[in-house]
BAKE-750175 format. One line per 5 residues: number of its first residue (from 0); their letters; for each residue x, y, z of C-alpha. Coordinates in pm, 1 decimal, always signed. Example, Ala and Ser with C-alpha at 12.3 -4.5 7.8 and 13.67 -1.06 7.14 Angstrom:
<atoms>
0) as) +1230.0/-450.0/+780.0; +1367.0/-106.0/+714.0 .
</atoms>
This chain:
<atoms>
0) mmgdt) +2052.4/+4607.6/-552.8; +1763.3/+4464.3/-754.9; +1456.4/+4316.5/-588.7; +1371.3/+3947.0/-579.1; +1153.6/+3742.6/-808.5 .
5) ltyki) +876.9/+3549.5/-635.8; +1071.8/+3230.5/-704.6; +1380.3/+3353.2/-523.7; +1180.2/+3496.3/-234.8; +1056.5/+3145.1/-164.2 .
10) ikehl) +1399.0/+2992.3/-228.3; +1567.7/+3229.4/+15.5; +1306.5/+3160.6/+284.3; +1379.1/+2787.6/+254.1; +1750.5/+2787.6/+172.4 .
15) vegap) +1955.0/+2537.9/+373.9; +2275.0/+2536.1/+174.4; +2428.3/+2698.2/-133.3; +2421.7/+3031.6/-312.3; +2076.6/+3139.5/-437.9 .
20) apgep) +2188.3/+3221.0/-790.8; +2104.9/+3050.5/-1122.3; +2325.4/+2751.9/-1197.2; +2449.1/+2708.4/-840.3; +2381.0/+2390.3/-638.3 .
25) islri) +2136.2/+2462.4/-356.3; +1943.3/+2269.4/-92.5; +1595.7/+2366.8/+25.5; +1383.5/+2287.1/+329.5; +1062.9/+2119.8/+216.7 .
30) dqtlt) +733.9/+2206.6/+388.5; +501.2/+1955.3/+221.2; +530.4/+1632.2/+26.1; +285.7/+1436.0/-183.9; +295.9/+1092.4/-338.7 .
35) qdatg) +54.7/+897.9/-553.0; +2.2/+524.2/-560.2; +196.8/+458.4/-881.6; +510.4/+598.5/-717.1; +417.5/+597.4/-349.1 .
40) tvayl) +467.8/+231.9/-258.7; +832.8/+237.4/-367.4; +884.1/+580.8/-208.5; +757.1/+457.7/+128.8; +956.1/+135.2/+106.7 .
45) qfeam) +1263.4/+354.9/+71.6; +1147.8/+579.3/+355.7; +1109.8/+273.3/+580.4; +1460.3/+160.3/+485.5; +1598.5/+487.3/+626.4 .
50) gvdrv) +1495.0/+396.2/+980.4; +1318.8/+725.6/+1056.3; +1033.7/+688.4/+1306.0; +807.6/+968.3/+1181.6; +774.6/+1206.6/+887.8 .
55) ktdla) +965.5/+1531.0/+949.4; +792.0/+1766.1/+704.6; +502.9/+1989.1/+815.2; +270.2/+1782.9/+596.3; +295.4/+1462.8/+394.9 .
60) vsyvd) +0.8/+1334.3/+191.0; -36.0/+995.3/+22.3; -289.4/+1000.7/-263.0; -448.9/+702.1/-434.7; -545.8/+811.2/-786.0 .
65) hnmlq) -347.4/+613.2/-1047.3; -375.6/+236.4/-994.5; -749.6/+221.2/-931.0; -838.4/-33.2/-1198.3; -820.0/-331.5/-964.3 .
70) tgyes) -803.9/-620.3/-1207.9; -607.8/-826.1/-955.0; -502.7/-816.7/-592.7; -182.0/-621.4/-658.2; -320.3/-266.4/-659.1 .
75) sddhr) -553.8/-336.5/-368.5; -260.1/-467.1/-167.1; -60.1/-155.3/-252.7; -344.7/+65.2/-132.4; -369.7/-128.1/+193.7 .
80) ylqsv) +5.5/-89.5/+240.4; -13.9/+284.3/+168.5; -293.1/+337.0/+421.8; -113.9/+142.1/+693.5; +225.4/+303.0/+634.2 .
85) aaryg) +56.7/+645.0/+641.8; -91.4/+572.9/+983.7; +238.7/+433.6/+1108.0; +457.0/+729.5/+1008.5; +226.6/+1033.4/+1034.8 .
90) ivfsr) +112.6/+1074.8/+674.2; -229.1/+1200.8/+562.6; -402.8/+937.5/+346.8; -629.8/+1044.7/+60.6; -860.4/+755.0/-11.9 .
95) pgngi) -941.9/+621.4/-360.4; -1206.2/+849.8/-506.8; -1106.6/+1154.8/-303.6; -920.4/+1317.1/-588.9; -638.2/+1329.4/-839.7 .
100) chqah) -340.5/+1431.6/-627.8; -272.6/+1771.0/-789.1; -634.9/+1885.4/-803.3; -707.0/+1760.8/-450.6; -387.4/+1909.7/-305.8 .
105) lerfg) -461.3/+2243.1/-470.1; -806.7/+2245.6/-310.5; -717.5/+2119.1/+35.8; -352.5/+2175.7/+127.9; -163.1/+2405.7/-109.8 .
110) apggt) -62.0/+2738.9/+42.0; +120.4/+3050.4/-83.2; +489.2/+3078.2/-3.1; +545.6/+2712.5/+83.4; +761.4/+2445.4/-76.5 .
115) llgsd) +604.1/+2124.4/-204.1; +795.2/+1821.4/-331.7; +593.8/+1550.8/-503.5; +672.7/+1214.6/-658.3; +483.3/+1315.3/-970.1 .
120) shtpt) +614.7/+1542.1/-1241.8; +299.8/+1758.5/-1241.9; +345.0/+1867.0/-880.5; +406.9/+2228.1/-1004.7; +27.4/+2254.7/-1037.2 .
125) cgalg) +22.2/+2412.9/-690.6; +234.9/+2696.6/-825.3; -105.9/+2843.2/-912.6; -132.2/+2938.1/-543.7; +212.9/+3097.6/-519.2 .
130) mlaig) +392.5/+2783.0/-397.1; +729.2/+2662.1/-517.6; +610.5/+2313.4/-610.0; +856.5/+2071.0/-769.3; +827.7/+1718.9/-907.8 .
135) aggqd) +1094.2/+1464.0/-816.0; +1164.2/+1093.7/-794.1; +1019.5/+898.0/-502.8; +1358.3/+861.7/-336.0; +1404.9/+1239.1/-320.6 .
140) vacam) +1057.0/+1269.2/-168.6; +1134.2/+995.2/+84.0; +1451.0/+1179.6/+186.0; +1254.0/+1502.7/+229.4; +1006.0/+1319.3/+453.3 .
145) agmpf) +1304.1/+1196.3/+652.7; +1407.0/+1555.9/+718.1; +1675.2/+1596.6/+455.1; +1681.4/+1907.5/+234.1; +1608.3/+1876.5/-135.5 .
150) sltap) +1906.9/+1946.3/-358.2; +1879.0/+2096.7/-705.0; +2044.2/+2340.3/-939.8; +1916.5/+2690.7/-865.9; +1695.7/+2776.7/-1163.5 .
155) svvev) +1698.9/+3074.5/-1390.4; +1363.9/+3256.4/-1383.3; +1166.3/+3333.5/-1697.6; +908.5/+3608.9/-1665.6; +595.3/+3543.1/-1868.5 .
160) rlsgr) +434.1/+3884.6/-1870.7; +64.1/+3856.9/-1942.4; -153.1/+4136.7/-2076.8; -515.0/+4152.7/-2189.5; -770.6/+3884.7/-2110.6 .
165) lgpwa) -882.9/+3562.7/-2275.6; -1158.4/+3578.5/-2533.7; -1483.6/+3386.0/-2485.9; -1364.6/+3061.7/-2650.6; -999.3/+3068.5/-2544.3 .
170) gakdv) -889.2/+2879.0/-2233.5; -587.0/+2838.6/-2010.4; -496.0/+2520.9/-2202.4; -459.1/+2731.3/-2514.9; -219.2/+2961.7/-2328.6 .
175) ilqll) +20.0/+2685.3/-2228.0; -8.6/+2515.7/-2567.7; +93.9/+2843.2/-2728.3; +399.1/+2859.8/-2501.5; +485.7/+2500.7/-2589.6 .
180) rrlgv) +459.5/+2591.5/-2956.1; +706.6/+2876.3/-2902.3; +955.0/+2706.9/-2670.4; +931.2/+2330.5/-2720.0; +959.8/+2046.3/-2469.3 .
185) kggve) +1318.1/+2142.8/-2378.5; +1252.1/+2516.0/-2348.0; +1216.2/+2515.4/-1970.2; +1499.4/+2290.5/-1851.4; +1656.2/+2429.2/-1528.8 .
190) kvfey) +1407.0/+2718.5/-1538.1; +1107.7/+2840.7/-1340.9; +834.0/+3021.9/-1531.7; +698.1/+3311.3/-1327.8; +377.8/+3475.8/-1446.2 .
195) tgpgv) +338.9/+3851.9/-1402.8; +158.7/+4147.5/-1552.9; -198.8/+4277.1/-1560.3; -325.1/+3969.1/-1743.1; -257.7/+3752.6/-1436.8 .
200) halsv) -550.8/+3903.4/-1251.6; -789.7/+3799.8/-1530.3; -710.2/+3431.0/-1471.3; -881.8/+3220.4/-1205.8; -682.1/+2987.6/-981.0 .
205) pqrat) -798.9/+2676.3/-1172.1; -692.4/+2842.0/-1499.0; -354.0/+2921.0/-1345.9; -330.7/+2559.1/-1231.8; -378.7/+2434.3/-1588.7 .
210) itnmg) -85.6/+2652.3/-1696.5; +146.2/+2556.5/-1409.6; +56.2/+2189.7/-1453.6; +167.5/+2181.1/-1815.8; +476.5/+2388.8/-1751.2 .
215) telga) +617.5/+2043.0/-1681.8; +588.1/+1969.2/-2054.5; +828.3/+2259.2/-2115.1; +1080.8/+2071.5/-1900.3; +1053.8/+2341.9/-1632.4 .
220) tssvf) +1158.9/+2292.5/-1271.4; +838.4/+2471.2/-1171.3; +593.0/+2746.6/-1263.3; +448.8/+3004.3/-1025.3; +182.4/+3273.3/-1009.9 .
225) padee) +160.9/+3548.3/-747.2; -78.5/+3503.2/-456.0; -321.0/+3791.4/-505.8; -683.7/+3885.8/-445.0; -803.5/+3613.1/-681.3 .
230) terwl) -602.2/+3358.1/-480.3; -756.8/+3488.3/-159.7; -1110.4/+3461.2/-301.8; -1050.1/+3109.4/-427.4; -903.2/+2985.2/-99.2 .
235) aaqgr) -1199.4/+3136.2/+85.5; -1433.2/+2941.9/-146.0; -1248.6/+2624.5/-42.7; -1302.8/+2709.0/+325.9; -932.9/+2792.3/+372.2 .
240) aedfr) -916.6/+3170.0/+396.0; -666.1/+3141.7/+682.0; -409.3/+2983.4/+447.0; -383.7/+3294.9/+231.3; -70.1/+3506.0/+227.0 .
245) alaad) -19.8/+3785.9/-24.3; +297.8/+3717.1/-218.9; +447.1/+3862.1/-537.2; +777.5/+3954.6/-695.7; +932.3/+4287.9/-602.7 .
250) adaey) +846.5/+4569.0/-841.9; +1212.9/+4598.2/-940.8; +1277.6/+4223.5/-972.6; +1516.4/+4128.9/-1249.9; +1447.3/+3822.9/-1464.6 .
255) detiq) +1680.1/+3609.8/-1674.4; +1437.0/+3620.5/-1966.3; +1103.7/+3786.0/-2040.4; +829.0/+3657.1/-2267.8; +538.4/+3882.5/-2358.6 .
260) ldlsg) +200.4/+3717.6/-2408.4; -121.2/+3903.1/-2489.6; -409.1/+3685.9/-2367.7; -655.0/+3864.3/-2594.4; -467.1/+3723.8/-2894.6 .
265) vepmi) -483.8/+3361.5/-2779.4; -699.4/+3136.8/-2996.9; -799.1/+2769.2/-2957.9; -487.6/+2552.9/-2998.9; -425.9/+2179.6/-3030.0 .
270) alphs) -120.0/+1954.5/-2987.5; -89.2/+1696.1/-3262.5; +60.8/+1348.3/-3216.9; +301.4/+1261.0/-3062.7; +441.1/+1550.8/-2860.3 .
275) pdnvl) +290.2/+1829.6/-2646.4; +488.0/+2088.5/-2844.0; +356.8/+1980.3/-3185.3; +100.7/+2260.2/-3167.0; -117.6/+2432.9/-3425.6 .
280) pvrev) -432.4/+2648.0/-3412.0; -741.1/+2426.5/-3410.0; -872.5/+2595.6/-3724.8; -575.5/+2458.6/-3922.1; -662.7/+2094.3/-3852.9 .
285) agrrv) -1041.0/+2123.5/-3833.6; -1235.0/+1847.8/-4006.7; -1021.2/+1551.6/-3906.8; -1242.7/+1269.4/-3779.6; -1249.1/+1183.5/-3409.2 .
290) dqvcv) -1325.5/+846.1/-3246.1; -1287.8/+934.6/-2881.0; -1293.7/+1242.4/-2655.8; -1170.5/+1234.3/-2294.8; -1209.5/+1527.6/-2056.1 .
295) gsctn) -1028.5/+1522.9/-1722.4; -679.3/+1460.1/-1579.4; -493.3/+1684.3/-1336.5; -476.6/+1947.1/-1612.7; -843.6/+2010.8/-1686.5 .
300) ssygd) -1076.6/+1853.2/-1431.9; -1163.6/+2148.1/-1208.6; -1513.6/+2265.5/-1132.4; -1479.6/+2545.0/-1388.7; -1370.2/+2300.2/-1660.0 .
305) lalvg) -1656.7/+2058.1/-1600.8; -1915.2/+2331.9/-1550.2; -1818.8/+2454.3/-1898.6; -1849.8/+2100.2/-2038.2; -2196.6/+2070.9/-1885.0 .
310) alleg) -2305.0/+2407.8/-2024.1; -2183.6/+2321.7/-2374.4; -2353.5/+1980.5/-2369.5; -2683.7/+2113.3/-2233.3; -2957.8/+2015.9/-2478.1 .
315) rrvhr) -2709.6/+1858.0/-2720.3; -2600.4/+1502.0/-2799.9; -2255.8/+1352.1/-2843.6; -2197.6/+1247.2/-3205.6; -2295.6/+885.4/-3268.2 .
320) dvsmt) -1944.1/+791.4/-3383.4; -1768.8/+938.7/-3079.3; -1711.6/+784.2/-2737.0; -1687.3/+1064.9/-2480.5; -1574.5/+1030.3/-2118.9 .
325) vspgs) -1550.6/+1282.0/-1834.5; -1334.0/+1232.4/-1524.0; -1385.4/+1477.4/-1234.2; -1062.2/+1586.4/-1064.8; -1188.0/+1545.4/-709.6 .
330) rrvle) -1485.6/+1423.5/-512.5; -1549.7/+1788.1/-429.0; -1571.6/+1873.4/-800.8; -1806.6/+1578.6/-855.8; -2030.2/+1698.9/-573.1 .
335) mitrd) -2042.1/+2052.9/-714.4; -2130.8/+1951.6/-1071.2; -2394.6/+1719.4/-926.1; -2543.7/+2002.9/-726.1; -2548.3/+2260.5/-1008.2 .
340) galaa) -2686.3/+2030.1/-1279.4; -2375.5/+2003.7/-1499.7; -2349.7/+1631.1/-1431.2; -2706.8/+1571.5/-1550.8; -2635.1/+1764.2/-1872.0 .
345) ilkag) -2321.1/+1556.4/-1932.4; -2508.3/+1229.9/-1882.9; -2809.7/+1332.9/-2094.4; -2576.9/+1424.9/-2379.6; -2450.7/+1066.2/-2392.6 .
350) arvle) -2110.2/+1107.8/-2231.0; -1975.1/+851.8/-1984.6; -1868.9/+971.6/-1641.0; -1567.0/+786.8/-1504.3; -1456.5/+765.8/-1144.2 .
355) vacgp) -1250.5/+1036.6/-978.5; -905.3/+922.0/-1091.4; -626.7/+972.6/-1344.5; -777.1/+693.4/-1552.9; -711.8/+726.4/-1927.0 .
360) cigmg) -431.1/+979.2/-1876.1; -205.3/+709.0/-1732.8; -335.2/+438.6/-1965.4; -574.8/+286.9/-1711.5; -867.9/+210.1/-1937.1 .
365) qcpps) -1029.4/+390.3/-2231.6; -774.2/+272.1/-2486.8; -883.6/+406.6/-2827.7; -961.6/+164.5/-3113.0; -681.2/+51.9/-3342.7 .
370) ggvtl) -562.5/+349.9/-3544.3; -816.7/+561.9/-3359.2; -809.8/+937.7/-3309.1; -852.9/+1055.0/-2951.9; -881.9/+1415.4/-2831.2 .
375) rtfnr) -786.1/+1458.5/-2467.0; -767.9/+1751.0/-2226.1; -463.8/+1583.0/-2071.3; -99.2/+1690.2/-2060.8; +83.3/+1421.2/-2261.4 .
380) nfegr) +27.3/+1255.2/-2596.3; +338.9/+1040.4/-2627.9; +317.4/+750.9/-2870.4; +155.6/+448.1/-2705.8; +62.8/+630.9/-2384.2 .
385) tgtpd) -308.5/+577.4/-2452.3; -256.2/+200.6/-2444.4; -315.5/+165.6/-2818.9; +18.3/+160.8/-3003.9; -107.8/+311.7/-3329.7 .
390) alcyl) -359.9/+559.5/-3186.6; -331.3/+929.3/-3270.5; -363.9/+1141.8/-2957.1; -433.5/+1516.1/-2963.3; -429.1/+1754.5/-2664.7 .
395) cspat) -676.2/+2039.5/-2640.4; -896.2/+2249.6/-2412.3; -1232.3/+2132.5/-2274.5; -1413.8/+2365.2/-2516.9; -1234.1/+2217.5/-2817.6 .
400) avaaa) -1291.4/+1866.0/-2684.6; -1666.0/+1919.7/-2653.3; -1687.5/+2078.0/-2998.5; -1522.9/+1767.7/-3146.3; -1747.9/+1535.0/-2946.7 .
405) lkgci) -2055.4/+1709.5/-3082.4; -1944.1/+1732.6/-3445.4; -1753.0/+1404.6/-3479.9; -1442.5/+1579.3/-3608.6; -1188.6/+1832.3/-3486.2 .
410) tdprd) -1382.6/+2156.6/-3463.0; -1292.4/+2511.3/-3366.3; -1517.2/+2576.6/-3063.6; -1591.0/+2923.6/-3198.2; -1811.4/+2746.8/-3453.4 .
415) lgtap) -2053.0/+2658.7/-3170.5; -2176.7/+3017.0/-3148.2; -2194.6/+3224.9/-2831.5; -1980.4/+3095.7/-2548.0; -2165.0/+3028.5/-2220.4 .
420) evasa) -2054.3/+3206.0/-1905.2; -1971.1/+2974.1/-1616.7; -1815.4/+3025.5/-1275.9; -1462.6/+2896.5/-1221.1; -1524.8/+2824.7/-851.8 .
425) aeapl) -1816.2/+2776.9/-617.7; -1854.6/+2795.3/-242.5; -1843.6/+2450.7/-88.8; -1808.0/+2346.0/+274.3; -1476.4/+2189.8/+372.6 .
430) ddsgi) -1534.4/+1813.1/+371.9; -1260.1/+1570.7/+470.9; -1464.1/+1252.5/+447.9; -1228.5/+1127.3/+177.8; -921.5/+1188.2/+393.2 .
435) ifppa) -781.2/+984.4/+681.3; -557.1/+1178.7/+917.5; -288.9/+979.2/+1101.8; -298.1/+912.1/+1475.6; -75.8/+1119.7/+1701.8 .
440) dgsav) +129.9/+809.5/+1776.7; +150.9/+545.1/+1506.8; +417.5/+328.3/+1666.2; +170.1/+46.7/+1732.9; +35.6/+38.5/+1376.0 .
445) qvkrg) +123.9/-275.8/+1183.3; +227.5/-207.6/+823.2; +48.5/-448.0/+587.2; +242.4/-591.5/+293.9; +95.1/-805.4/+19.7 .
450) pnikp) +290.2/-1073.5/-169.5; +348.6/-844.0/-469.3; +542.0/-592.4/-256.6; +910.9/-676.5/-284.9; +1216.4/-515.9/-120.3 .
455) iprrg) +1393.5/-235.0/-306.1; +1694.3/-377.2/-493.6; +2031.2/-213.4/-437.0; +2372.8/-242.9/-595.1; +2719.1/-205.1/-449.5 .
460) pmplt) +2953.5/+92.9/-488.1; +3054.5/+191.6/-839.1; +3333.2/-31.7/-970.8; +3668.7/+111.7/-1077.0; +3604.2/+13.3/-1439.6 .
465) lrgea) +3269.6/+42.1/-1618.6; +3264.0/-204.7/-1904.5; +2965.2/-324.1/-2101.6; +2780.9/-328.7/-2429.1; +2582.3/-42.2/-2576.3 .
470) llkag) +2256.8/-227.0/-2514.5; +2041.4/+27.3/-2696.2; +2096.4/+329.0/-2917.4; +1800.9/+565.0/-2896.7; +1717.2/+902.3/-3050.3 .
475) dnvtt) +1600.1/+1235.1/-2910.5; +1321.3/+1291.2/-2655.9; +1314.3/+939.3/-2516.5; +1037.4/+955.2/-2256.0; +997.2/+769.5/-1930.9 .
480) dhimp) +696.3/+605.9/-2100.3; +941.7/+458.6/-2351.6; +1176.6/+340.6/-2076.0; +915.8/+211.3/-1831.2; +566.3/+183.1/-1978.3 .
485) agski) +253.0/+240.5/-1770.7; -98.8/+113.8/-1839.6; -327.8/-142.6/-1681.6; -96.4/-440.9/-1743.0; +221.4/-290.9/-1597.9 .
490) lplrs) +114.9/-38.9/-1331.5; +9.2/-312.9/-1085.1; +374.0/-427.9/-1081.1; +504.9/-95.5/-946.0; +590.9/-243.4/-606.3 .
495) nipai) +753.1/-553.3/-759.1; +1076.7/-436.2/-919.1; +1192.5/-782.6/-1035.2; +864.6/-828.8/-1226.2; +838.1/-478.4/-1369.5 .
500) sehvf) +1201.8/-488.0/-1484.1; +1101.6/-737.6/-1751.9; +916.7/-454.7/-1930.0; +1198.4/-197.6/-1955.9; +1202.7/-44.9/-2307.0 .
505) esvdp) +937.7/-298.6/-2406.8; +767.5/-66.7/-2656.5; +1099.3/+33.6/-2814.9; +1290.3/-296.0/-2812.8; +1103.6/-599.8/-2672.3 .
510) gfarr) +1429.6/-789.0/-2629.3; +1604.1/-522.5/-2420.7; +1546.5/-668.4/-2073.6; +1652.5/-1018.7/-2173.6; +1959.1/-885.6/-2356.0 .
515) avekg) +2062.0/-666.6/-2059.7; +2056.7/-968.2/-1828.1; +2239.8/-1193.2/-2072.6; +2512.2/-932.5/-2128.2; +2552.3/-859.4/-1758.4 .
520) ggfvv) +2438.5/-499.1/-1797.5; +2589.8/-219.5/-2001.8; +2501.3/+125.6/-2136.3; +2224.9/+310.8/-2316.1; +2325.8/+567.8/-2579.3 .
525) ageny) +2075.8/+844.6/-2656.7; +2024.3/+1188.1/-2809.0; +1874.3/+1505.6/-2663.5; +1639.6/+1530.0/-2364.6; +1670.1/+1169.4/-2248.3 .
530) gqgss) +1408.7/+1083.4/-1983.8; +1152.7/+1356.5/-2048.7; +804.8/+1318.3/-1906.4; +700.7/+1144.0/-1586.9; +894.9/+1150.4/-1259.5 .
535) rehaa) +860.2/+770.8/-1235.8; +1180.6/+648.7/-1075.1; +1102.0/+299.3/-1200.0; +1259.3/+421.4/-1526.1; +1592.2/+426.9/-1337.4 .
540) lapmr) +1529.6/+165.5/-1067.1; +1428.4/-115.3/-1304.5; +1721.1/-56.2/-1547.4; +1954.0/-55.6/-1244.5; +1827.3/-401.6/-1154.1 .
545) lgllg) +1902.0/-512.2/-1511.2; +2262.2/-398.4/-1465.8; +2260.5/-64.0/-1647.3; +2589.2/+112.8/-1568.8; +2535.3/+443.9/-1740.7 .
550) viaks) +2346.0/+645.0/-1998.3; +2551.5/+844.0/-2249.0; +2333.8/+1115.2/-2400.8; +2345.2/+1459.5/-2559.1; +2125.5/+1598.7/-2276.8 .
555) farih) +1897.3/+1482.4/-1994.4; +1561.5/+1580.4/-1850.8; +1604.6/+1715.2/-1495.7; +1406.0/+1464.7/-1289.0; +1527.5/+1155.9/-1471.3 .
560) kanlv) +1889.5/+1263.4/-1443.2; +1846.4/+1290.0/-1065.6; +1675.0/+950.7/-1055.7; +1963.2/+788.2/-1244.0; +2207.2/+925.1/-987.2 .
565) nfgia) +1989.7/+811.7/-696.4; +2012.0/+453.0/-820.4; +2379.9/+452.9/-909.7; +2352.3/+488.5/-1288.4; +2600.3/+737.8/-1435.6 .
570) pllfs) +2439.2/+1013.6/-1649.2; +2713.6/+1103.5/-1897.1; +2711.1/+1373.2/-2165.5; +2884.9/+1355.6/-2501.8; +3153.6/+1625.4/-2500.4 .
575) dpady) +3127.4/+1628.3/-2879.8; +2770.3/+1551.3/-2993.1; +2913.3/+1419.1/-3321.1; +3045.2/+1115.9/-3129.9; +2685.4/+1003.9/-3086.7 .
580) ervrq) +2678.0/+914.9/-3455.7; +2992.4/+699.4/-3426.4; +2873.2/+470.7/-3146.5; +2664.3/+175.5/-3260.0; +2429.5/-48.2/-3069.2 .
585) gdllc) +2623.3/-358.4/-2968.3; +2959.6/-183.1/-2937.5; +3161.3/-279.0/-2630.0; +3235.2/+34.2/-2423.6; +3490.4/+66.7/-2144.2 .
590) ieeag) +3554.0/+347.9/-1893.8; +3860.9/+297.5/-1677.7; +3921.3/+483.0/-1349.7; +3552.4/+573.7/-1345.1; +3556.7/+710.8/-991.0 .
595) egirs) +3837.8/+952.9/-1062.8; +3665.1/+1061.5/-1383.3; +3335.0/+1123.8/-1209.5; +3509.1/+1333.6/-945.6; +3682.2/+1544.0/-1212.7 .
600) grlsv) +3372.9/+1558.0/-1432.1; +3558.3/+1426.5/-1738.7; +3587.1/+1065.2/-1851.8; +3721.4/+880.7/-2155.6; +3515.0/+607.6/-2317.1 .
605) ndeta) +3694.0/+345.1/-2523.6; +3474.6/+194.9/-2793.1; +3659.7/-134.5/-2811.8; +3449.2/-262.6/-3100.3; +3489.9/+37.4/-3330.9 .
610) gftfe) +3841.9/+116.6/-3212.6; +3815.6/+480.0/-3105.4; +3800.1/+681.2/-2784.4; +3567.2/+970.8/-2706.8; +3523.4/+1209.1/-2417.6 .
615) vrcel) +3216.2/+1247.9/-2195.9; +3125.3/+1484.3/-1911.9; +2967.0/+1413.5/-1574.4; +2794.9/+1735.9/-1469.2; +2685.5/+1673.4/-1110.9 .
620) sghqk) +2712.5/+1846.8/-775.3; +2960.8/+1715.9/-519.9; +2680.8/+1549.4/-324.5; +2544.6/+1381.4/-637.8; +2891.4/+1246.2/-714.3 .
625) dilla) +2904.9/+1099.4/-362.3; +2570.0/+930.1/-427.0; +2680.0/+792.0/-762.8; +3009.0/+654.5/-632.8; +2829.2/+491.4/-338.3 .
630) ggrln) +2609.3/+304.3/-584.9; +2294.2/+499.9/-497.4; +2143.8/+725.8/-236.6; +2023.9/+454.6/-0.9; +2376.9/+319.1/+9.1 .
635) lihme) +2514.8/+661.9/+95.3; +2254.0/+715.7/+367.6; +2345.6/+384.7/+528.9; +2715.7/+466.5/+504.4; +2654.0/+801.0/+672.4 .
640) hqegm) +2441.2/+632.9/+936.7; +2723.5/+394.9/+1017.4; +2953.7/+695.0/+1051.3; +2711.5/+866.7/+1289.9; +2583.3/+1114.6/+1032.6 .
645) apt) +2219.5/+1004.7/+1002.4; +1961.5/+1283.0/+951.0; +1788.6/+1411.0/+1262.3 .
</atoms>
């Protein structure tokens, strides 16, 4: 019998139900959860609706890092709600300015061998510590906090065997960009990427975190590194040596796929607009002008990243035609670069230092000029995500970003000469001044709700017949940014579903929301990889409020498919992809005996306008089918509660 991969060691330790084999439905016990303020308010509203008196996981943390541009009362009210609900139900509250959730959780709470479920798609960042960390919709996280196991399809495991070590100008960002170039944004669906080989030990924990963070852009369920001596050293530097546990795959573990990657051959890479897998070597696009450079985000805002930025900017000046910003990933990182002088070098060079927050990555400020070129050390460059519809956004490493900021054009960092040597971590005392721990008994705490916080809308059980217009026909790789835009105008509406629903598909078809209401709901027809990107469940919740019955697509991104089910929207797959070409926007579609079809997994769709019938599949677990037929997960939970089956 073959040994276990690291992934399946953790799965087996946490298995509640199912067979631990790729493709099988399984349920896992969750040790830790995290939320952030763009998804957290709705997640906690759903948690409250479940009637559970206290969080059941070992740890739950509520971070405020997204909606920090307080242009009105809405975000401030959300933050007040989040702090009060945390105290009421036993949740740790990370105050605004304490850190971007993934960087801060990595530093303070992540631990080898544990399971982490987060309402943010980049939760796999903590896989750098040997955790099985998975992004999910807020409702799945709320259910985990209520003590329910997390259900998913058991992943296949891809071994990425690393050899060699990175050259002086190559970074971890270049490693993951190279993998994206090879595999594409769909290359990791239903997979976990597990990093092995001698090259692993040449990567610091923050470098590993950059790689696991952007594994999300591959569509992966998660990414994981072994917990080794480097992990132990790094945790000790964070004041958490007691959280270390050595953990690795068995020597005879068998993988579903193996990818060989020689780190010594990695060169500076860059993702061109408008997809993280549109990757080329920097040298091939060098010379293109640059208007803006932004360093930060949960991908590249560690101490090591910003220490390198400071070293490269020391004694130099940012080009006069470039606006450069730097966003530290945590208050701890900000303190360390202040102490070691990197912050002074950044400021003297003419860069702007933004607050500790997601900021430009989520479209909260720093929109480039019209038609502008922006280089960012972030993880996504979808069209319009910057807040400027016609901006050209490139993704790159901190070294490449600084080189461009200095030269005013895309520049291979190797042209800067000898690379400086900087530490990836520094000793720093454990400081929880940015964290509020909950009281032992929060039953007397009053939860504070502002006027923008509205109840979660729900729909009834699925009707026998699904009949409606094809409200929109979309192409491949529709992102959650396309479905439910972010940015400073829309993010403050996250806790007000009626208001935010008016913006569904706004950047794709400004008339979609109005048309959906006028037509009484209907369907969306799409190509491959529908719903890639963010975990934002608003991209399912808001369309549900508009009456969306189902999405018929060639394939779905994992998290969004689960979110559709959780809100009673049927995710249906074309049995014959050629039928996608035959359906037109505006066609009237009808599915009779929908419940029976969902149970069997096969349904017939009658295109009444075009006069033909085509087959679709509903590939869900038995539990997911129960959720869908109930009209959503909250409905099913209440039905089970009435039958005496509430979670304990």
